[in-house]
All heavy atoms as TSV, in Angstrom:
chain	resi	resn	atom	element	x	y	z
A	1	MET	N	N	71.708	97.856	28.879
A	1	MET	CA	C	72.543	98.821	28.172
A	1	MET	C	C	72.497	98.473	26.684
A	1	MET	O	O	72.664	97.335	26.306
A	1	MET	CB	C	73.971	98.734	28.711
A	1	MET	CG	C	74.873	99.798	28.162
A	1	MET	SD	S	76.539	99.785	28.898
A	1	MET	CE	C	76.152	100.183	30.590
A	2	THR	N	N	72.289	99.469	25.838
A	2	THR	CA	C	72.226	99.228	24.404
A	2	THR	C	C	73.616	99.137	23.807
A	2	THR	O	O	74.596	99.503	24.438
A	2	THR	CB	C	71.436	100.357	23.700
A	2	THR	OG1	O	72.133	101.569	23.882
A	2	THR	CG2	C	70.030	100.455	24.229
A	3	MET	N	N	73.691	98.663	22.577
A	3	MET	CA	C	74.976	98.477	21.908
A	3	MET	C	C	75.762	99.780	21.770
A	3	MET	O	O	76.964	99.786	21.896
A	3	MET	CB	C	74.758	97.882	20.516
A	3	MET	CG	C	74.176	96.500	20.548
A	3	MET	SD	S	75.397	95.196	20.571
A	3	MET	CE	C	76.292	95.469	19.078
A	4	ASN	N	N	75.082	100.890	21.502
A	4	ASN	CA	C	75.783	102.155	21.275
A	4	ASN	C	C	75.940	102.986	22.540
A	4	ASN	O	O	76.476	104.068	22.501
A	4	ASN	CB	C	75.104	102.965	20.170
A	4	ASN	CG	C	73.688	103.362	20.542
A	4	ASN	OD1	O	73.168	102.944	21.565
A	4	ASN	ND2	N	73.059	104.142	19.682
A	5	GLU	N	N	75.499	102.466	23.671
A	5	GLU	CA	C	75.606	103.190	24.934
A	5	GLU	C	C	76.961	102.898	25.580
A	5	GLU	O	O	77.386	101.757	25.661
A	5	GLU	CB	C	74.464	102.757	25.865
A	5	GLU	CG	C	74.320	103.629	27.071
A	5	GLU	CD	C	73.109	103.237	27.908
A	5	GLU	OE1	O	72.348	102.365	27.513
A	5	GLU	OE2	O	72.958	103.833	28.974
A	6	SER	N	N	77.633	103.936	26.012
A	6	SER	CA	C	78.945	103.790	26.637
A	6	SER	C	C	78.813	103.158	28.010
A	6	SER	O	O	77.811	103.322	28.700
A	6	SER	CB	C	79.599	105.170	26.761
A	6	SER	OG	O	80.764	105.085	27.522
A	7	LYS	N	N	79.853	102.462	28.432
A	7	LYS	CA	C	79.879	101.890	29.775
A	7	LYS	C	C	80.299	102.918	30.805
A	7	LYS	O	O	80.275	102.655	31.986
A	7	LYS	CB	C	80.838	100.705	29.803
A	7	LYS	CG	C	80.367	99.534	29.002
A	7	LYS	CD	C	81.344	98.398	29.080
A	7	LYS	CE	C	80.863	97.234	28.228
A	7	LYS	NZ	N	81.814	96.135	28.249
A	8	SER	N	N	80.707	104.115	30.370
A	8	SER	CA	C	81.210	105.121	31.292
A	8	SER	C	C	80.196	106.246	31.520
A	8	SER	O	O	80.550	107.396	31.579
A	8	SER	CB	C	82.535	105.679	30.771
A	8	SER	OG	O	82.348	106.290	29.515
A	9	MET	N	N	78.930	105.879	31.660
A	9	MET	CA	C	77.892	106.872	31.895
A	9	MET	C	C	77.861	107.215	33.380
A	9	MET	O	O	78.012	106.347	34.234
A	9	MET	CB	C	76.537	106.351	31.431
A	9	MET	CG	C	76.506	105.997	29.946
A	9	MET	SD	S	76.948	107.348	28.841
A	9	MET	CE	C	75.441	108.281	28.860
A	10	ILE	N	N	77.675	108.509	33.658
A	10	ILE	CA	C	77.681	109.003	35.032
A	10	ILE	C	C	76.733	110.192	35.119
A	10	ILE	O	O	76.454	110.834	34.113
A	10	ILE	CB	C	79.129	109.387	35.449
A	10	ILE	CG1	C	79.232	109.595	36.938
A	10	ILE	CG2	C	79.638	110.558	34.657
A	10	ILE	CD1	C	80.661	109.573	37.447
A	11	LYS	N	N	76.240	110.492	36.317
A	11	LYS	CA	C	75.291	111.608	36.474
A	11	LYS	C	C	76.003	112.926	36.741
A	11	LYS	O	O	76.944	112.993	37.529
A	11	LYS	CB	C	74.319	111.332	37.613
A	11	LYS	CG	C	73.256	110.339	37.236
A	11	LYS	CD	C	72.167	110.311	38.258
A	11	LYS	CE	C	71.082	109.360	37.789
A	11	LYS	NZ	N	69.929	109.393	38.663
A	12	ASP	N	N	75.514	113.972	36.081
A	12	ASP	CA	C	75.950	115.341	36.338
A	12	ASP	C	C	75.529	115.668	37.774
A	12	ASP	O	O	74.361	115.503	38.133
A	12	ASP	CB	C	75.240	116.255	35.326
A	12	ASP	CG	C	75.579	117.716	35.464
A	12	ASP	OD1	O	75.638	118.230	36.597
A	12	ASP	OD2	O	75.729	118.380	34.424
A	13	PRO	N	N	76.445	116.122	38.642
A	13	PRO	CA	C	76.091	116.386	40.037
A	13	PRO	C	C	75.201	117.612	40.233
A	13	PRO	O	O	74.636	117.804	41.302
A	13	PRO	CB	C	77.447	116.593	40.713
A	13	PRO	CG	C	78.330	117.087	39.627
A	13	PRO	CD	C	77.867	116.381	38.377
A	14	VAL	N	N	75.051	118.436	39.213
A	14	VAL	CA	C	74.228	119.639	39.330
A	14	VAL	C	C	72.785	119.338	38.955
A	14	VAL	O	O	71.859	119.607	39.705
A	14	VAL	CB	C	74.787	120.788	38.467
A	14	VAL	CG1	C	73.853	121.993	38.482
A	14	VAL	CG2	C	76.174	121.168	38.959
A	15	CYS	N	N	72.581	118.740	37.780
A	15	CYS	CA	C	71.212	118.548	37.284
A	15	CYS	C	C	70.749	117.105	37.256
A	15	CYS	O	O	69.576	116.839	37.073
A	15	CYS	CB	C	71.085	119.145	35.887
A	15	CYS	SG	S	72.004	118.235	34.623
A	16	GLY	N	N	71.682	116.167	37.413
A	16	GLY	CA	C	71.314	114.758	37.416
A	16	GLY	C	C	71.233	114.122	36.045
A	16	GLY	O	O	70.915	112.943	35.926
A	17	MET	N	N	71.543	114.871	35.001
A	17	MET	CA	C	71.510	114.324	33.649
A	17	MET	C	C	72.632	113.296	33.487
A	17	MET	O	O	73.722	113.460	34.027
A	17	MET	CB	C	71.695	115.455	32.639
A	17	MET	CG	C	71.567	115.045	31.214
A	17	MET	SD	S	71.611	116.548	30.191
A	17	MET	CE	C	71.659	115.802	28.588
A	18	THR	N	N	72.386	112.220	32.753
A	18	THR	CA	C	73.403	111.208	32.511
A	18	THR	C	C	74.308	111.659	31.376
A	18	THR	O	O	73.833	112.060	30.318
A	18	THR	CB	C	72.731	109.865	32.160
A	18	THR	OG1	O	71.858	109.500	33.231
A	18	THR	CG2	C	73.759	108.777	31.954
A	19	VAL	N	N	75.616	111.607	31.624
A	19	VAL	CA	C	76.609	112.029	30.630
A	19	VAL	C	C	77.676	110.942	30.480
A	19	VAL	O	O	77.834	110.090	31.342
A	19	VAL	CB	C	77.271	113.373	31.016
A	19	VAL	CG1	C	76.254	114.493	31.051
A	19	VAL	CG2	C	77.986	113.285	32.354
A	20	ASP	N	N	78.397	110.990	29.379
A	20	ASP	CA	C	79.464	110.032	29.101
A	20	ASP	C	C	80.785	110.599	29.618
A	20	ASP	O	O	81.216	111.668	29.185
A	20	ASP	CB	C	79.526	109.794	27.597
A	20	ASP	CG	C	80.503	108.708	27.190
A	20	ASP	OD1	O	81.396	108.350	27.997
A	20	ASP	OD2	O	80.391	108.216	26.062
A	21	GLU	N	N	81.424	109.897	30.534
A	21	GLU	CA	C	82.704	110.347	31.101
A	21	GLU	C	C	83.733	110.654	30.024
A	21	GLU	O	O	84.548	111.558	30.180
A	21	GLU	CB	C	83.301	109.259	32.000
A	21	GLU	CG	C	82.806	109.250	33.392
A	21	GLU	CD	C	83.532	108.199	34.214
A	21	GLU	OE1	O	84.773	108.115	34.155
A	21	GLU	OE2	O	82.843	107.465	34.927
A	22	ALA	N	N	83.732	109.885	28.948
A	22	ALA	CA	C	84.748	110.017	27.906
A	22	ALA	C	C	84.650	111.334	27.145
A	22	ALA	O	O	85.655	111.826	26.633
A	22	ALA	CB	C	84.648	108.845	26.935
A	23	THR	N	N	83.463	111.926	27.085
A	23	THR	CA	C	83.280	113.130	26.275
A	23	THR	C	C	82.760	114.331	27.048
A	23	THR	O	O	82.702	115.432	26.506
A	23	THR	CB	C	82.314	112.841	25.101
A	23	THR	OG1	O	81.063	112.386	25.634
A	23	THR	CG2	C	82.891	111.793	24.165
A	24	ALA	N	N	82.375	114.138	28.303
A	24	ALA	CA	C	81.760	115.214	29.080
A	24	ALA	C	C	82.775	116.244	29.564
A	24	ALA	O	O	83.956	115.949	29.747
A	24	ALA	CB	C	81.029	114.624	30.287
A	25	ILE	N	N	82.295	117.444	29.804
A	25	ILE	CA	C	83.069	118.500	30.455
A	25	ILE	C	C	83.291	118.031	31.891
A	25	ILE	O	O	82.407	117.422	32.490
A	25	ILE	CB	C	82.265	119.828	30.444
A	25	ILE	CG1	C	81.989	120.267	29.012
A	25	ILE	CG2	C	82.978	120.908	31.228
A	25	ILE	CD1	C	80.928	121.350	28.913
A	26	HIS	N	N	84.451	118.334	32.464
A	26	HIS	CA	C	84.715	117.865	33.822
A	26	HIS	C	C	85.454	118.911	34.651
A	26	HIS	O	O	85.970	119.883	34.123
A	26	HIS	CB	C	85.498	116.560	33.791
A	26	HIS	CG	C	86.856	116.685	33.173
A	26	HIS	ND1	N	87.049	116.606	31.819
A	26	HIS	CD2	C	88.066	116.902	33.714
A	26	HIS	CE1	C	88.336	116.760	31.556
A	26	HIS	NE2	N	88.980	116.950	32.693
A	27	ALA	N	N	85.452	118.668	35.955
A	27	ALA	CA	C	86.178	119.514	36.907
A	27	ALA	C	C	86.557	118.643	38.092
A	27	ALA	O	O	85.879	117.660	38.393
A	27	ALA	CB	C	85.305	120.676	37.370
A	28	ASP	N	N	87.637	119.012	38.761
A	28	ASP	CA	C	88.091	118.285	39.946
A	28	ASP	C	C	87.794	119.099	41.199
A	28	ASP	O	O	87.926	120.318	41.206
A	28	ASP	CB	C	89.592	118.021	39.865
A	28	ASP	CG	C	89.950	117.095	38.718
A	28	ASP	OD1	O	89.195	116.139	38.481
A	28	ASP	OD2	O	90.977	117.331	38.067
A	29	ARG	N	N	87.394	118.386	42.246
A	29	ARG	CA	C	87.163	119.012	43.555
A	29	ARG	C	C	87.500	117.984	44.624
A	29	ARG	O	O	87.008	116.859	44.566
A	29	ARG	CB	C	85.711	119.469	43.703
A	29	ARG	CG	C	85.437	120.077	45.089
A	29	ARG	CD	C	84.004	120.472	45.285
A	29	ARG	NE	N	83.790	121.793	44.734
A	29	ARG	CZ	C	82.616	122.388	44.683
A	29	ARG	NH1	N	81.528	121.761	45.103
A	29	ARG	NH2	N	82.494	123.594	44.182
A	30	ASP	N	N	88.319	118.374	45.565
A	30	ASP	CA	C	88.699	117.508	46.688
A	30	ASP	C	C	89.222	116.153	46.217
A	30	ASP	O	O	88.885	115.116	46.797
A	30	ASP	CB	C	87.517	117.327	47.645
A	30	ASP	CG	C	87.046	118.636	48.253
A	30	ASP	OD1	O	87.901	119.525	48.456
A	30	ASP	OD2	O	85.836	118.767	48.509
A	31	GLY	N	N	90.017	116.149	45.150
A	31	GLY	CA	C	90.610	114.923	44.650
A	31	GLY	C	C	89.691	114.019	43.855
A	31	GLY	O	O	90.047	112.906	43.515
A	32	GLN	N	N	88.489	114.480	43.564
A	32	GLN	CA	C	87.518	113.694	42.805
A	32	GLN	C	C	87.166	114.428	41.519
A	32	GLN	O	O	87.073	115.649	41.509
A	32	GLN	CB	C	86.258	113.471	43.641
A	32	GLN	CG	C	85.258	112.545	42.997
A	32	GLN	CD	C	84.077	112.240	43.923
A	32	GLN	OE1	O	84.033	112.671	45.065
A	32	GLN	NE2	N	83.121	111.504	43.400
A	33	THR	N	N	86.970	113.687	40.430
A	33	THR	CA	C	86.577	114.282	39.160
A	33	THR	C	C	85.068	114.191	39.009
A	33	THR	O	O	84.473	113.135	39.249
A	33	THR	CB	C	87.266	113.570	37.979
A	33	THR	OG1	O	88.678	113.638	38.171
A	33	THR	CG2	C	86.912	114.220	36.653
A	34	PHE	N	N	84.445	115.300	38.612
A	34	PHE	CA	C	83.010	115.376	38.378
A	34	PHE	C	C	82.780	115.704	36.905
A	34	PHE	O	O	83.556	116.439	36.305
A	34	PHE	CB	C	82.385	116.474	39.255
A	34	PHE	CG	C	82.491	116.179	40.725
A	34	PHE	CD1	C	83.607	116.568	41.447
A	34	PHE	CD2	C	81.478	115.493	41.385
A	34	PHE	CE1	C	83.720	116.288	42.805
A	34	PHE	CE2	C	81.584	115.212	42.741
A	34	PHE	CZ	C	82.706	115.612	43.455
A	35	TYR	N	N	81.692	115.169	36.342
A	35	TYR	CA	C	81.390	115.327	34.914
A	35	TYR	C	C	80.054	116.039	34.736
A	35	TYR	O	O	79.127	115.844	35.522
A	35	TYR	CB	C	81.356	113.949	34.253
A	35	TYR	CG	C	82.692	113.250	34.367
A	35	TYR	CD1	C	82.990	112.457	35.471
A	35	TYR	CD2	C	83.661	113.417	33.395
A	35	TYR	CE1	C	84.223	111.838	35.604
A	35	TYR	CE2	C	84.902	112.795	33.508
A	35	TYR	CZ	C	85.173	112.010	34.613
A	35	TYR	OH	O	86.397	111.405	34.736
A	36	PHE	N	N	79.970	116.856	33.670
A	36	PHE	CA	C	78.831	117.752	33.478
A	36	PHE	C	C	78.259	117.682	32.073
A	36	PHE	O	O	78.987	117.432	31.111
A	36	PHE	CB	C	79.253	119.196	33.785
A	36	PHE	CG	C	79.879	119.320	35.142
A	36	PHE	CD1	C	81.254	119.243	35.295
A	36	PHE	CD2	C	79.100	119.448	36.274
A	36	PHE	CE1	C	81.848	119.315	36.550
A	36	PHE	CE2	C	79.674	119.516	37.532
A	36	PHE	CZ	C	81.050	119.453	37.672
A	37	CYS	N	N	76.968	117.997	31.962
A	37	CYS	CA	C	76.289	118.001	30.663
A	37	CYS	C	C	76.597	119.271	29.877
A	37	CYS	O	O	76.472	119.281	28.656
A	37	CYS	CB	C	74.782	117.851	30.850
A	37	CYS	SG	S	73.993	119.284	31.625
A	38	SER	N	N	76.989	120.328	30.576
A	38	SER	CA	C	77.221	121.608	29.905
A	38	SER	C	C	78.170	122.475	30.729
A	38	SER	O	O	78.399	122.218	31.918
A	38	SER	CB	C	75.898	122.364	29.741
A	38	SER	OG	O	75.390	122.733	31.025
A	39	GLU	N	N	78.686	123.495	30.096
A	39	GLU	CA	C	79.544	124.453	30.807
A	39	GLU	C	C	78.738	125.178	31.887
A	39	GLU	O	O	79.269	125.513	32.947
A	39	GLU	CB	C	80.149	125.446	29.814
A	39	GLU	CG	C	81.145	126.394	30.434
A	39	GLU	CD	C	82.386	125.721	31.029
A	39	GLU	OE1	O	82.814	124.674	30.525
A	39	GLU	OE2	O	82.916	126.264	32.025
A	40	HIS	N	N	77.453	125.394	31.637
A	40	HIS	CA	C	76.578	126.041	32.619
A	40	HIS	C	C	76.572	125.250	33.932
A	40	HIS	O	O	76.751	125.821	35.017
A	40	HIS	CB	C	75.158	126.164	32.065
A	40	HIS	CG	C	74.150	126.562	33.099
A	40	HIS	ND1	N	74.014	127.856	33.542
A	40	HIS	CD2	C	73.267	125.825	33.796
A	40	HIS	CE1	C	73.066	127.900	34.469
A	40	HIS	NE2	N	72.594	126.678	34.638
A	41	CYS	N	N	76.383	123.930	33.834
A	41	CYS	CA	C	76.360	123.107	35.044
A	41	CYS	C	C	77.731	123.067	35.702
A	41	CYS	O	O	77.837	123.092	36.931
A	41	CYS	CB	C	75.876	121.699	34.720
A	41	CYS	SG	S	74.080	121.602	34.529
A	42	ARG	N	N	78.786	123.019	34.916
A	42	ARG	CA	C	80.150	123.016	35.476
A	42	ARG	C	C	80.405	124.302	36.254
A	42	ARG	O	O	80.899	124.270	37.387
A	42	ARG	CB	C	81.172	122.861	34.356
A	42	ARG	CG	C	82.599	122.840	34.849
A	42	ARG	CD	C	83.561	122.732	33.655
A	42	ARG	NE	N	84.928	122.774	34.081
A	42	ARG	CZ	C	85.634	123.894	34.273
A	42	ARG	NH1	N	85.091	125.074	34.054
A	42	ARG	NH2	N	86.877	123.845	34.678
A	43	GLU	N	N	80.040	125.436	35.681
A	43	GLU	CA	C	80.239	126.731	36.356
A	43	GLU	C	C	79.395	126.822	37.625
A	43	GLU	O	O	79.862	127.328	38.645
A	43	GLU	CB	C	79.907	127.880	35.408
A	43	GLU	CG	C	80.908	128.043	34.280
A	43	GLU	CD	C	82.314	128.371	34.784
A	43	GLU	OE1	O	82.457	129.108	35.774
A	43	GLU	OE2	O	83.273	127.869	34.165
A	44	LYS	N	N	78.160	126.316	37.565
A	44	LYS	CA	C	77.293	126.330	38.741
A	44	LYS	C	C	77.907	125.487	39.854
A	44	LYS	O	O	77.920	125.881	41.024
A	44	LYS	CB	C	75.903	125.807	38.370
A	44	LYS	CG	C	74.885	125.948	39.466
A	44	LYS	CD	C	73.502	125.612	38.960
A	44	LYS	CE	C	72.476	125.785	40.062
A	44	LYS	NZ	N	71.120	125.488	39.595
A	45	PHE	N	N	78.442	124.330	39.498
A	45	PHE	CA	C	79.100	123.445	40.459
A	45	PHE	C	C	80.309	124.126	41.089
A	45	PHE	O	O	80.481	124.111	42.305
A	45	PHE	CB	C	79.525	122.162	39.743
A	45	PHE	CG	C	80.311	121.216	40.601
A	45	PHE	CD1	C	79.673	120.341	41.456
A	45	PHE	CD2	C	81.694	121.170	40.521
A	45	PHE	CE1	C	80.403	119.450	42.239
A	45	PHE	CE2	C	82.426	120.289	41.295
A	45	PHE	CZ	C	81.771	119.426	42.157
A	46	LEU	N	N	81.156	124.719	40.265
A	46	LEU	CA	C	82.375	125.342	40.763
A	46	LEU	C	C	82.098	126.565	41.635
A	46	LEU	O	O	82.899	126.896	42.505
A	46	LEU	CB	C	83.291	125.717	39.601
A	46	LEU	CG	C	83.895	124.527	38.848
A	46	LEU	CD1	C	84.638	125.014	37.611
A	46	LEU	CD2	C	84.807	123.710	39.753
A	47	SER	N	N	80.961	127.216	41.422
A	47	SER	CA	C	80.639	128.405	42.206
A	47	SER	C	C	79.812	128.082	43.455
A	47	SER	O	O	79.526	128.973	44.253
A	47	SER	CB	C	79.890	129.423	41.345
A	47	SER	OG	O	78.624	128.935	40.982
A	48	SER	N	N	79.454	126.811	43.633
A	48	SER	CA	C	78.644	126.429	44.792
A	48	SER	C	C	79.517	125.791	45.871
A	48	SER	O	O	80.597	125.293	45.588
A	48	SER	CB	C	77.550	125.454	44.361
A	48	SER	OG	O	78.121	124.236	43.954
A	49	PRO	N	N	79.035	125.783	47.114
A	49	PRO	CA	C	79.776	125.120	48.192
A	49	PRO	C	C	79.925	123.626	47.905
A	49	PRO	O	O	79.090	123.030	47.228
A	49	PRO	CB	C	78.897	125.337	49.422
A	49	PRO	CG	C	77.937	126.400	49.057
A	49	PRO	CD	C	77.809	126.398	47.569
A	50	ALA	N	N	80.962	123.020	48.417
A	50	ALA	CA	C	81.241	121.605	48.166
A	50	ALA	C	C	80.119	120.681	48.641
A	50	ALA	O	O	79.939	119.600	48.106
A	50	ALA	CB	C	82.551	121.211	48.821
A	51	ASP	N	N	79.327	121.108	49.629
A	51	ASP	CA	C	78.263	120.242	50.153
A	51	ASP	C	C	76.882	120.560	49.572
A	51	ASP	O	O	75.877	120.073	50.055
A	51	ASP	CB	C	78.214	120.324	51.676
A	51	ASP	CG	C	77.915	121.726	52.191
A	51	ASP	OD1	O	77.942	122.689	51.397
A	51	ASP	OD2	O	77.671	121.864	53.397
A	52	ALA	N	N	76.818	121.336	48.496
A	52	ALA	CA	C	75.536	121.681	47.869
A	52	ALA	C	C	74.890	120.433	47.264
A	52	ALA	O	O	75.563	119.538	46.781
A	52	ALA	CB	C	75.741	122.731	46.789
A	53	LYS	N	N	73.573	120.372	47.299
A	53	LYS	CA	C	72.816	119.253	46.751
A	53	LYS	C	C	72.503	119.513	45.275
A	53	LYS	O	O	72.359	120.652	44.858
A	53	LYS	CB	C	71.501	119.080	47.512
A	53	LYS	CG	C	71.673	118.845	48.987
A	53	LYS	CD	C	72.157	117.444	49.259
A	53	LYS	CE	C	72.194	117.193	50.752
A	53	LYS	NZ	N	73.204	116.290	51.163
A	54	PRO	N	N	72.329	118.429	44.481
A	54	PRO	CA	C	71.947	118.608	43.070
A	54	PRO	C	C	70.563	119.241	42.950
A	54	PRO	O	O	69.731	119.122	43.853
A	54	PRO	CB	C	71.902	117.183	42.517
A	54	PRO	CG	C	72.583	116.341	43.516
A	54	PRO	CD	C	72.523	117.054	44.839
A	55	ASP	N	N	70.303	119.897	41.817
A	55	ASP	CA	C	68.974	120.419	41.536
A	55	ASP	C	C	68.004	119.237	41.492
A	55	ASP	O	O	68.340	118.176	41.001
A	55	ASP	CB	C	68.924	121.135	40.172
A	55	ASP	CG	C	69.659	122.467	40.198
A	55	ASP	OD1	O	69.985	122.943	41.293
A	55	ASP	OD2	O	69.883	123.008	39.106
A	56	ASP	N	N	66.806	119.444	41.996
A	56	ASP	CA	C	65.812	118.377	41.986
A	56	ASP	C	C	64.832	118.608	40.857
A	56	ASP	O	O	63.673	118.943	41.067
A	56	ASP	CB	C	65.100	118.337	43.337
A	56	ASP	CG	C	64.222	117.105	43.500
A	56	ASP	OD1	O	64.437	116.124	42.738
A	56	ASP	OD2	O	63.348	117.120	44.374
A	57	LYS	N	N	65.308	118.458	39.630
A	57	LYS	CA	C	64.491	118.677	38.442
A	57	LYS	C	C	64.452	117.391	37.621
A	57	LYS	O	O	65.489	116.894	37.215
A	57	LYS	CB	C	65.086	119.767	37.569
A	57	LYS	CG	C	65.117	121.131	38.201
A	57	LYS	CD	C	65.733	122.116	37.229
A	57	LYS	CE	C	65.901	123.473	37.875
A	57	LYS	NZ	N	66.602	124.401	37.007
A	58	PRO	N	N	63.257	116.865	37.358
A	58	PRO	CA	C	63.196	115.679	36.504
A	58	PRO	C	C	63.748	116.006	35.125
A	58	PRO	O	O	63.439	117.050	34.561
A	58	PRO	CB	C	61.713	115.354	36.434
A	58	PRO	CG	C	61.025	116.242	37.385
A	58	PRO	CD	C	61.975	117.317	37.811
A	59	GLY	N	N	64.596	115.150	34.597
A	59	GLY	CA	C	65.144	115.371	33.258
A	59	GLY	C	C	66.312	116.320	33.246
A	59	GLY	O	O	66.872	116.607	32.198
A	60	GLY	N	N	66.710	116.833	34.381
A	60	GLY	CA	C	67.866	117.726	34.439
A	60	GLY	C	C	67.557	119.130	33.963
A	60	GLY	O	O	66.437	119.466	33.594
A	61	CYS	N	N	68.575	119.955	33.931
A	61	CYS	CA	C	68.412	121.365	33.559
A	61	CYS	C	C	68.274	121.539	32.058
A	61	CYS	O	O	67.791	122.552	31.592
A	61	CYS	CB	C	69.603	122.171	34.062
A	61	CYS	SG	S	71.154	121.753	33.238
A	62	CYS	N	N	68.750	120.563	31.318
A	62	CYS	CA	C	68.822	120.722	29.855
A	62	CYS	C	C	67.738	119.925	29.152
A	62	CYS	O	O	67.689	119.896	27.929
A	62	CYS	CB	C	70.196	120.276	29.379
A	62	CYS	SG	S	71.524	121.140	30.242
A	63	GLY	N	N	66.913	119.221	29.892
A	63	GLY	CA	C	65.900	118.376	29.265
A	63	GLY	C	C	64.580	118.872	29.580
A	63	GLY	O	O	63.533	118.692	29.388
């Protein structure tokens, strides 16, 4: 981990992109908080069934 990298990095459940929990867009589902790289991924997550799998795209949807 580099000096400027946050310790609170987590993967977006839609695209797999790594995001910072402290600054990322988030949503709650079934008592768990999920973090997203963009509003697009958050909306896609909220409109999908709870058991949907993440997109299988290298680099995520935004990279």
